[in-house]
Structure formats: structure tokens, C-alpha cells
C-alpha positions as a Markdown table, in Angstrom:
| # | Residue | x | y | z |
|---|---|---|---|---|
| 1 | Met | 7.0 | -6.9 | -22.8 |
| 2 | Pro | 5.0 | -6.5 | -19.6 |
| 3 | Val | 6.9 | -7.1 | -16.4 |
| 4 | Ser | 6.2 | -6.5 | -12.7 |
| 5 | Pro | 8.4 | -4.2 | -10.5 |
| 6 | Glu | 9.8 | -7.4 | -8.9 |
| 7 | Gln | 10.8 | -8.7 | -12.4 |
| 8 | Leu | 12.3 | -5.4 | -13.6 |
| 9 | Gly | 15.7 | -5.9 | -11.8 |
| 10 | Arg | 16.3 | -9.2 | -13.7 |
| 11 | Ala | 15.2 | -7.7 | -17.0 |
| 12 | Leu | 17.6 | -4.7 | -16.5 |
| 13 | Gly | 20.4 | -7.2 | -15.7 |
| 14 | Arg | 20.1 | -8.5 | -19.2 |
| 15 | Gly | 20.3 | -4.9 | -20.6 |
| 16 | Leu | 18.2 | -1.9 | -21.4 |
| 17 | Ala | 15.1 | -2.0 | -23.6 |
| 18 | Pro | 14.8 | 0.8 | -26.2 |
| 19 | Leu | 12.0 | 2.4 | -24.2 |
| 20 | Tyr | 9.9 | 1.9 | -21.1 |
| 21 | Leu | 6.4 | 2.5 | -19.8 |
| 22 | Ile | 5.8 | 2.5 | -16.0 |
| 23 | Ser | 2.1 | 2.6 | -15.1 |
| 24 | Gly | 0.3 | 2.3 | -11.7 |
| 25 | Asp | -0.9 | 4.1 | -8.6 |
| 26 | Glu | 1.6 | 2.8 | -6.0 |
| 27 | Pro | 4.0 | 5.8 | -5.8 |
| 28 | Leu | 6.8 | 3.9 | -4.0 |
| 29 | Leu | 7.0 | 1.1 | -6.6 |
| 30 | Val | 6.7 | 3.5 | -9.5 |
| 31 | Asp | 9.5 | 5.7 | -8.1 |
| 32 | Glu | 11.7 | 2.7 | -7.4 |
| 33 | Ser | 11.2 | 1.2 | -10.8 |
| 34 | Leu | 12.1 | 4.6 | -12.4 |
| 35 | Glu | 15.2 | 4.9 | -10.2 |
| 36 | Ala | 16.3 | 1.3 | -11.2 |
| 37 | Ile | 16.0 | 2.3 | -14.9 |
| 38 | Arg | 17.9 | 5.5 | -14.3 |
| 39 | Thr | 20.7 | 3.7 | -12.5 |
| 40 | Arg | 21.1 | 1.2 | -15.4 |
| 41 | Ala | 20.9 | 4.0 | -17.9 |
| 42 | Arg | 23.8 | 5.9 | -16.2 |
| 43 | Thr | 25.9 | 2.7 | -16.3 |
| 44 | Asp | 25.2 | 2.4 | -20.0 |
| 45 | Gly | 26.3 | 6.0 | -20.7 |
| 46 | Tyr | 23.0 | 7.9 | -20.7 |
| 47 | Leu | 24.4 | 10.9 | -18.8 |
| 48 | Glu | 21.9 | 13.6 | -19.9 |
| 49 | Arg | 18.4 | 13.6 | -18.5 |
| 50 | Ser | 15.4 | 15.7 | -19.6 |
| 51 | Val | 11.9 | 15.6 | -17.9 |
| 52 | Phe | 8.6 | 16.5 | -19.5 |
| 53 | Ser | 5.2 | 16.6 | -17.8 |
| 54 | Val | 2.1 | 16.5 | -20.0 |
| 55 | Glu | -0.3 | 19.1 | -18.8 |
| 56 | Ser | -3.2 | 20.9 | -20.6 |
| 57 | Gly | -1.9 | 22.6 | -23.7 |
| 58 | Phe | 1.4 | 20.6 | -23.8 |
| 59 | Asp | 3.2 | 21.2 | -27.1 |
| 60 | Trp | 4.3 | 17.8 | -28.4 |
| 61 | Asn | 6.4 | 19.4 | -31.0 |
| 62 | Ile | 8.9 | 20.4 | -28.3 |
| 63 | Leu | 9.3 | 16.8 | -27.3 |
| 64 | Arg | 9.6 | 15.8 | -31.0 |
| 65 | Thr | 12.4 | 18.4 | -31.5 |
| 66 | Glu | 14.1 | 17.1 | -28.3 |
| 67 | Cys | 14.0 | 13.5 | -29.6 |
| 68 | Gln | 15.4 | 14.5 | -32.9 |
| 69 | Ser | 18.2 | 16.9 | -31.7 |
| 70 | Leu | 21.7 | 15.9 | -31.1 |
| 71 | Ser | 23.2 | 16.0 | -27.6 |
| 72 | Leu | 25.3 | 19.1 | -26.9 |
| 73 | Phe | 28.0 | 16.9 | -25.4 |
| 74 | Ala | 27.5 | 13.8 | -27.6 |
| 75 | Asp | 26.2 | 11.8 | -24.6 |
| 76 | Arg | 23.4 | 9.3 | -24.7 |
| 77 | Arg | 20.2 | 10.9 | -23.3 |
| 78 | Leu | 17.4 | 9.8 | -21.1 |
| 79 | Ile | 14.0 | 11.4 | -21.6 |
| 80 | Glu | 11.3 | 11.0 | -18.9 |
| 81 | Leu | 7.8 | 11.7 | -20.0 |
| 82 | Arg | 5.2 | 12.0 | -17.3 |
| 83 | Leu | 1.5 | 11.4 | -18.1 |
| 84 | Pro | -0.6 | 12.3 | -15.1 |
| 85 | Thr | -3.8 | 11.3 | -16.8 |
| 86 | Gly | -2.5 | 8.2 | -18.7 |
| 87 | Lys | -3.8 | 9.7 | -21.9 |
| 88 | Pro | -1.4 | 11.4 | -24.3 |
| 89 | Gly | -4.0 | 12.4 | -26.8 |
| 90 | Asp | -3.7 | 11.9 | -30.6 |
| 91 | Ala | -0.5 | 13.9 | -31.1 |
| 92 | Gly | 1.2 | 12.3 | -28.1 |
| 93 | Ala | 0.1 | 8.8 | -29.0 |
| 94 | Glu | 1.4 | 9.3 | -32.6 |
| 95 | Leu | 4.8 | 10.5 | -31.4 |
| 96 | Ile | 5.3 | 7.7 | -28.8 |
| 97 | Thr | 4.3 | 5.1 | -31.4 |
| 98 | Glu | 6.7 | 6.6 | -33.9 |
| 99 | Phe | 9.5 | 6.4 | -31.3 |
| 100 | Ala | 8.6 | 2.8 | -30.4 |
| 101 | Glu | 8.7 | 1.8 | -34.1 |
| 102 | Arg | 11.9 | 3.6 | -34.8 |
| 103 | Pro | 13.9 | 3.9 | -31.5 |
| 104 | Ser | 17.2 | 5.7 | -31.4 |
| 105 | Pro | 20.3 | 3.9 | -30.0 |
| 106 | Asp | 21.4 | 7.1 | -28.2 |
| 107 | Leu | 18.0 | 8.0 | -26.7 |
| 108 | Leu | 16.1 | 6.2 | -24.0 |
| 109 | Leu | 12.5 | 7.2 | -23.5 |
| 110 | Val | 10.7 | 6.4 | -20.2 |
| 111 | Val | 6.9 | 7.1 | -20.0 |
| 112 | Ile | 5.6 | 7.4 | -16.4 |
| 113 | Ser | 1.8 | 7.1 | -16.2 |
| 114 | Thr | -1.0 | 6.7 | -13.6 |
| 115 | Lys | -2.9 | 3.4 | -13.7 |
| 116 | Leu | -4.1 | 2.8 | -17.3 |
| 117 | Asp | -7.8 | 2.0 | -18.0 |
| 118 | Lys | -8.7 | -0.8 | -20.4 |
| 119 | Gly | -9.0 | 1.6 | -23.3 |
| 120 | Ser | -5.5 | 2.9 | -22.8 |
| 121 | Arg | -4.0 | -0.6 | -22.2 |
| 122 | Asp | -5.5 | -1.6 | -25.6 |
| 123 | Ser | -4.4 | 1.6 | -27.4 |
| 124 | Arg | -1.9 | 1.5 | -30.2 |
| 125 | Trp | 0.8 | 3.5 | -28.3 |
| 126 | Val | 0.8 | 1.1 | -25.3 |
| 127 | Gln | 0.9 | -1.9 | -27.6 |
| 128 | Ala | 3.8 | -0.4 | -29.5 |
| 129 | Ile | 5.8 | 0.1 | -26.3 |
| 130 | Glu | 5.1 | -3.4 | -25.2 |
| 131 | Ala | 6.2 | -4.8 | -28.6 |
| 132 | Ala | 9.4 | -2.8 | -28.8 |
| 133 | Gly | 10.2 | -2.2 | -25.1 |
| 134 | Thr | 9.1 | -2.9 | -21.6 |
| 135 | His | 5.9 | -2.1 | -19.7 |
| 136 | Val | 6.4 | -2.1 | -16.0 |
| 137 | Gln | 2.9 | -2.7 | -14.6 |
| 138 | Val | 2.7 | -1.5 | -11.0 |
| 139 | Arg | -0.2 | -3.1 | -9.1 |
| 140 | Pro | -1.1 | -2.7 | -5.4 |
| 141 | Leu | 0.3 | -5.5 | -3.3 |
| 142 | Asp | -2.5 | -7.5 | -1.9 |
| 143 | Thr | -2.3 | -9.5 | 1.4 |
| 144 | Gln | -1.0 | -12.6 | -0.5 |
| 145 | Arg | 1.9 | -10.7 | -2.2 |
| 146 | Leu | 2.8 | -8.3 | 0.6 |
| 147 | Pro | 4.7 | -10.8 | 2.9 |
| 148 | Ala | 7.0 | -11.9 | 0.1 |
| 149 | Trp | 7.7 | -8.3 | -0.8 |
| 150 | Ile | 8.6 | -7.5 | 2.9 |
| 151 | Ala | 10.8 | -10.5 | 3.2 |
| 152 | Gln | 12.6 | -9.6 | 0.0 |
| 153 | Arg | 13.1 | -6.0 | 1.3 |
| 154 | Leu | 14.4 | -7.3 | 4.6 |
| 155 | Ala | 16.8 | -9.6 | 2.7 |
| 156 | Ser | 18.1 | -6.7 | 0.7 |
| 157 | His | 19.2 | -5.0 | 4.0 |
| 158 | Gly | 20.9 | -8.2 | 5.1 |
| 159 | Leu | 18.2 | -9.0 | 7.6 |
| 160 | Gln | 16.8 | -12.5 | 8.3 |
| 161 | Pro | 13.4 | -12.3 | 10.0 |
| 162 | Glu | 12.6 | -14.8 | 12.7 |
| 163 | Pro | 9.1 | -16.5 | 12.5 |
| 164 | Gly | 6.3 | -14.0 | 12.9 |
| 165 | Val | 8.3 | -10.8 | 12.0 |
| 166 | Val | 7.0 | -10.5 | 8.4 |
| 167 | Asp | 3.4 | -11.0 | 9.5 |
| 168 | Leu | 3.8 | -8.4 | 12.3 |
| 169 | Ile | 5.1 | -5.8 | 9.9 |
| 170 | Ala | 2.5 | -6.6 | 7.3 |
| 171 | Trp | -0.4 | -6.4 | 9.6 |
| 172 | His | 0.5 | -3.1 | 11.3 |
| 173 | Leu | 1.6 | -1.3 | 8.1 |
| 174 | Glu | -0.7 | -2.9 | 5.6 |
| 175 | Gly | -1.7 | -0.5 | 2.8 |
| 176 | Asn | 1.2 | 1.8 | 3.3 |
| 177 | Leu | 4.3 | 0.6 | 1.4 |
| 178 | Leu | 6.2 | 3.8 | 2.1 |
| 179 | Ala | 5.7 | 3.1 | 5.9 |
| 180 | Val | 6.9 | -0.5 | 5.4 |
| 181 | Ala | 10.0 | 0.7 | 3.5 |
| 182 | Gln | 10.8 | 3.2 | 6.1 |
| 183 | Glu | 10.3 | 0.6 | 8.9 |
| 184 | Val | 12.7 | -1.8 | 7.1 |
| 185 | Asp | 15.2 | 1.0 | 6.6 |
| 186 | Lys | 15.0 | 1.8 | 10.4 |
| 187 | Leu | 15.4 | -1.8 | 11.3 |
| 188 | Gly | 18.5 | -2.0 | 9.1 |
| 189 | Met | 20.0 | 0.9 | 11.0 |
| 190 | Leu | 19.0 | -0.4 | 14.4 |
| 191 | Val | 19.9 | -4.1 | 13.9 |
| 192 | Gly | 22.6 | -3.9 | 11.3 |
| 193 | Arg | 22.8 | -7.3 | 9.5 |
| 194 | Gly | 21.6 | -10.7 | 10.7 |
| 195 | Thr | 18.5 | -11.9 | 12.5 |
| 196 | Val | 15.7 | -9.5 | 13.3 |
| 197 | Thr | 13.4 | -10.6 | 16.2 |
| 198 | Arg | 9.8 | -9.9 | 17.0 |
| 199 | Ala | 10.9 | -8.0 | 20.1 |
| 200 | Glu | 13.1 | -5.7 | 18.0 |
| 201 | Val | 10.3 | -5.0 | 15.5 |
| 202 | Glu | 7.8 | -4.3 | 18.3 |
| 203 | Ala | 10.2 | -1.9 | 20.0 |
| 204 | Ser | 10.7 | -0.2 | 16.6 |
| 205 | Leu | 7.0 | 0.1 | 15.9 |
| 206 | Ala | 6.3 | 1.2 | 19.5 |
| 207 | Asp | 7.7 | 4.6 | 18.6 |
| 208 | Ser | 4.6 | 5.1 | 16.5 |
| 209 | Ala | 1.2 | 6.1 | 18.0 |
| 210 | Arg | -0.3 | 4.0 | 15.2 |
| 211 | Phe | 1.3 | 0.9 | 16.7 |
| 212 | Asn | -0.2 | 1.6 | 20.1 |
| 213 | Val | -3.6 | 2.2 | 18.5 |
| 214 | Tyr | -3.3 | -1.3 | 17.0 |
| 215 | Gln | -2.4 | -2.7 | 20.4 |
| 216 | Leu | -5.6 | -1.1 | 21.8 |
| 217 | Val | -7.7 | -2.8 | 19.1 |
| 218 | Asp | -6.0 | -6.1 | 19.8 |
| 219 | Ala | -6.8 | -5.7 | 23.5 |
| 220 | Ala | -10.5 | -5.1 | 22.6 |
| 221 | Leu | -10.5 | -8.2 | 20.4 |
| 222 | Ser | -9.0 | -10.3 | 23.2 |
| 223 | Gly | -11.8 | -9.1 | 25.5 |
| 224 | Asp | -9.5 | -7.5 | 28.1 |
| 225 | Ala | -11.6 | -4.5 | 29.3 |
| 226 | Val | -9.1 | -3.6 | 32.0 |
| 227 | Val | -6.3 | -3.2 | 29.5 |
| 228 | Val | -8.5 | -1.4 | 27.1 |
| 229 | Arg | -9.4 | 1.2 | 29.7 |
| 230 | Arg | -5.8 | 1.7 | 30.7 |
| 231 | Met | -4.5 | 2.0 | 27.1 |
| 232 | Leu | -7.3 | 4.3 | 26.1 |
| 233 | Ala | -6.5 | 6.7 | 29.0 |
| 234 | Ser | -2.8 | 6.5 | 28.0 |
| 235 | Leu | -3.4 | 7.3 | 24.4 |
| 236 | Arg | -5.7 | 10.2 | 25.3 |
| 237 | Ala | -3.0 | 11.6 | 27.6 |
| 238 | Asp | -0.5 | 11.3 | 24.8 |
| 239 | Gly | -2.7 | 13.4 | 22.5 |
| 240 | Thr | -3.7 | 10.6 | 20.1 |
| 241 | Glu | -6.8 | 11.7 | 18.2 |
| 242 | Pro | -9.9 | 9.5 | 18.5 |
| 243 | Ile | -10.3 | 9.4 | 14.7 |
| 244 | Leu | -7.2 | 7.3 | 14.4 |
| 245 | Met | -8.5 | 4.8 | 17.0 |
| 246 | His | -11.9 | 4.8 | 15.3 |
| 247 | Trp | -10.3 | 4.1 | 11.9 |
| 248 | Ala | -8.3 | 1.1 | 13.2 |
| 249 | Leu | -11.3 | -0.4 | 15.1 |
| 250 | Ala | -13.7 | 0.1 | 12.2 |
| 251 | Arg | -11.3 | -1.6 | 9.9 |
| 252 | Glu | -11.1 | -4.5 | 12.2 |
| 253 | Leu | -14.9 | -4.9 | 12.5 |
| 254 | Arg | -15.3 | -4.7 | 8.7 |
| 255 | Ser | -12.7 | -7.5 | 8.3 |
| 256 | Leu | -14.3 | -9.7 | 11.0 |
| 257 | Ala | -17.9 | -9.5 | 9.5 |
| 258 | Pro | -17.3 | -11.7 | 6.5 |
| 259 | Leu | -15.4 | -14.2 | 8.6 |
| 260 | Ala | -18.3 | -14.4 | 11.1 |
| 261 | Gln | -20.7 | -14.9 | 8.1 |
| 262 | Glu | -18.7 | -17.8 | 6.9 |
| 263 | Arg | -18.6 | -19.3 | 10.4 |
| 264 | Ala | -22.3 | -18.9 | 10.7 |
| 265 | Arg | -22.8 | -20.9 | 7.5 |
| 266 | Gly | -20.9 | -23.8 | 9.1 |
| 267 | Lys | -17.5 | -23.3 | 7.4 |
| 268 | Pro | -14.7 | -25.0 | 9.4 |
| 269 | Glu | -12.7 | -22.7 | 11.6 |
| 270 | Ala | -9.4 | -23.5 | 9.8 |
| 271 | Ala | -10.9 | -22.5 | 6.5 |
| 272 | Val | -12.4 | -19.3 | 7.9 |
| 273 | Leu | -9.1 | -18.3 | 9.3 |
| 274 | Ala | -7.0 | -19.1 | 6.2 |
| 275 | Arg | -7.4 | -15.5 | 5.0 |
| 276 | Val | -6.1 | -14.1 | 8.3 |
| 277 | Trp | -2.4 | -13.3 | 8.9 |
| 278 | Gln | -1.0 | -16.3 | 10.7 |
| 279 | Ile | 0.3 | -14.2 | 13.6 |
| 280 | Arg | -3.3 | -13.0 | 14.3 |
| 281 | Arg | -5.2 | -16.2 | 13.9 |
| 282 | Pro | -5.5 | -17.0 | 17.7 |
| 283 | Leu | -6.7 | -13.5 | 18.5 |
| 284 | Val | -9.2 | -13.4 | 15.6 |
| 285 | Ala | -10.5 | -16.9 | 16.6 |
| 286 | Arg | -11.1 | -15.8 | 20.1 |
| 287 | Ala | -13.0 | -12.7 | 18.9 |
| 288 | Leu | -15.2 | -14.7 | 16.5 |
| 289 | Lys | -16.2 | -17.1 | 19.3 |
| 290 | Arg | -17.4 | -14.1 | 21.4 |
| 291 | Leu | -18.8 | -11.9 | 18.6 |
| 292 | Thr | -21.7 | -13.3 | 16.5 |
| 293 | Leu | -22.5 | -11.9 | 13.0 |
| 294 | Thr | -25.5 | -10.0 | 14.5 |
| 295 | Ala | -23.2 | -8.5 | 17.2 |
| 296 | Leu | -20.7 | -7.4 | 14.6 |
| 297 | Tyr | -23.3 | -5.7 | 12.5 |
| 298 | Arg | -24.5 | -3.9 | 15.6 |
| 299 | Leu | -20.9 | -2.8 | 16.5 |
| 300 | Met | -20.4 | -1.5 | 12.9 |
| 301 | Arg | -23.5 | 0.6 | 13.3 |
| 302 | Gln | -22.2 | 1.8 | 16.6 |
| 303 | Ala | -18.9 | 2.7 | 14.9 |
| 304 | Ala | -20.8 | 4.6 | 12.3 |
| 305 | Thr | -22.5 | 6.7 | 15.0 |
| 306 | Leu | -19.1 | 7.3 | 16.6 |
| 307 | Asp | -17.8 | 8.5 | 13.3 |
| 308 | Arg | -20.6 | 11.1 | 13.1 |
| 309 | Val | -19.9 | 12.2 | 16.7 |
| 310 | Ile | -16.1 | 12.6 | 16.0 |
| 311 | Lys | -17.0 | 14.7 | 12.9 |
| 312 | Gly | -19.4 | 16.9 | 14.8 |
| 313 | Gln | -22.4 | 15.6 | 12.8 |
| 314 | Ala | -24.1 | 14.1 | 15.9 |
| 315 | Ala | -24.3 | 15.0 | 19.5 |
| 316 | Gly | -22.2 | 13.1 | 22.1 |
| 317 | Asp | -18.8 | 12.9 | 23.8 |
| 318 | Arg | -16.4 | 11.3 | 21.4 |
| 319 | Trp | -14.2 | 9.8 | 24.1 |
| 320 | Leu | -17.1 | 8.4 | 26.0 |
| 321 | Glu | -18.6 | 6.9 | 22.8 |
| 322 | Leu | -15.2 | 5.5 | 21.8 |
| 323 | Glu | -14.8 | 3.8 | 25.2 |
| 324 | Arg | -18.3 | 2.4 | 24.9 |
| 325 | Leu | -17.6 | 0.9 | 21.5 |
| 326 | Leu | -14.3 | -0.6 | 22.7 |
| 327 | Leu | -15.9 | -2.2 | 25.7 |
| 328 | Ala | -18.7 | -3.5 | 23.6 |
| 329 | Val | -16.1 | -5.2 | 21.4 |
| 330 | Cys | -14.7 | -6.7 | 24.6 |
| 331 | Gly | -18.1 | -8.3 | 25.2 |
| 332 | Leu | -19.6 | -6.0 | 27.9 |
| 333 | Pro | -23.3 | -6.1 | 27.0 |
| 334 | His | -24.2 | -2.8 | 28.8 |
| 335 | Cys | -21.8 | -0.9 | 26.5 |
| 336 | Ala | -23.5 | -2.1 | 23.2 |
| 337 | Val | -26.0 | 0.3 | 21.7 |
| 338 | Glu | -29.3 | -1.1 | 20.5 |
| 339 | Phe | -30.7 | 0.1 | 17.2 |
| 340 | Ser | -34.2 | -0.1 | 15.9 |
| 341 | Glu | -34.8 | -1.9 | 12.6 |
| 342 | Asp | -35.2 | 1.4 | 10.7 |
| 343 | Ala | -32.3 | 3.3 | 12.4 |
| 344 | Gly | -29.8 | 4.8 | 10.1 |
């Protein structure tokens, strides 16, 4: 039976399956799913645990012997089988299929794999696990699912976010679930239980240079050149590397371009902004009114030039070029770089 990590807890509440497959490329969710199975297994008396990792030349007979042997202390056993490639080969597929078709009541097998390709998902061994046990399919959390995941995690710490808190965390830590988890853990220690405010989240995030970098990008989007210059000087004095600021700014420009394209085609502003985090919609709306699609393409090419300067692949002062790009985003025309039609 396929389930998501969010559904696994309820499934475990009904009891353990004979075997499990956890597959995916999001390490935090994979590890937490595995830990949830381990916890339930210990409750049910699986007190011995063996771990096997399938590398080149792995001897599947060793695992077969382990599965068939009796526990030294007559305890139920948990066997974790790690498949870094997601492909057990013919011998491994045969053994896993055999176990799925004839599971042992005293042995729990958990297979941990990277993301499975279509061929592997349709393979006999995966189908056998799904028929007899549970397949925990770990998929990256997209922008639609991430807020609910953050809200659930806050709730698990006894925290009730005030409006805007979830969006604030999601925006600044998007794409890094481990950072989100650590931030929620930190808020749990700082706040305890109860309502968590935007001011508390901002104060917590402010300890990170990354948060200040995002503030710099937001200042550029708002068109505040004075604040941009002041923040850039502060970040430079603090030792923040230009590459981090370039990354955050380039990400923002790439996300704005398709929105500007929709706006240029006459799509209503409300529809254009529907894909933007609610907390950021006023800021993005102001930026789109100032920056045309042509201007954004020019800024993206300017950002690409800055990337080469930072990496030493082009001549120039990285701090000066970064300041010019930021001020161009603010709308200062003399800071924008003009490109010829055949420029790279």
C-alpha cells in the first residue's frame, strides 16, 4: 500500500505492516519515516536491529541467512536494508519478493531507497512490497504543500502561528526542510507553547545571515536604494559572501520573470499573484509595476555576468557589480547594464 510520510503515522497507529519500503530524495522525511517505524517496532517487541547497505559486490546470501536465522535472545528483529541506487539486482529482487510473499511474524524488513525511477516502481519486488506491506513514497514538498507541513510541525510543538508566520518561514527557508525543522525546534525552545508571532519568528531568523540576505533582496524589490546601500555595506562588514546575495537575488529574478510575462499578456493582477506567498504579494506587486519583462531579462543577464565575476571567470569588482545589480533592481536606470542582441 503506498502512503505519504504524512499518512504514515495514522497507518502505524493501526499496527505494523509485515514490511516497508521508504523511497525518496528528501533526507529529513526519509529519516523521520524510518524513525517512526523503528519506534512502533520497539513498542511491538522488535528489540534487535540489523542494518545492511547494498554496495557493489554485496552478498545477498548473507541477508538470506540473517532472515532465516533465529534470534539469539528470541526477540523479534528489525532488518534495515539500504539501497543507495534503488536497484537491488536480480538476486536482491528475488529475495525481497520472497520475503514479501512469505513474511515472518518475528522479522520486520524495512527497505530504504533513493527515489525510484519508473522501471523500478513497476518492478516485481516493489509491487510485491506494496501488495504485502507499505510503501512510504517521499516526494519533495512543493509550495502548495509546504505551508501545511510547517503548520503541522508547529502544532506538534504546541505552537499556534499568528497570521503570516507560516508564510514567513516558508518563504525564507523554502527548499530546505532541515532548516525549517531546526527553526521550528528553536521556536519551540524560545517560545515554549502557545502563540508564536511574526516578531518572534523574525527575531529568530535574524540570527542567520541568510535572513539578512533576504531582507536585502526585499529592499531591492521595494525600490529602496538607500536601504539597499546601507544593508549591503553591513553584510559586507559582517563577512557575508557575495555569492549568497547573488543566489538569493537571481532566484528572485527568475521567479519574477514568468509573472511579468503573464502580466504582459493581460492576465489580471490577482491571478498573476495567486502563485506568490500571500505575505509577499504586496512587495511582488510593487516590483512588477516597476520592472517590465524586458527589464527583468536584462537584469537576469546582468546577474549571469555577476556570477562569472564572482567565480573569477570575468573581469570586474564583485562588490561593485553586485551593488550595480541591486540598484538596477531598485529601478535606477544608470545602474542597469545594456547588452547587445548577440551578447552572451
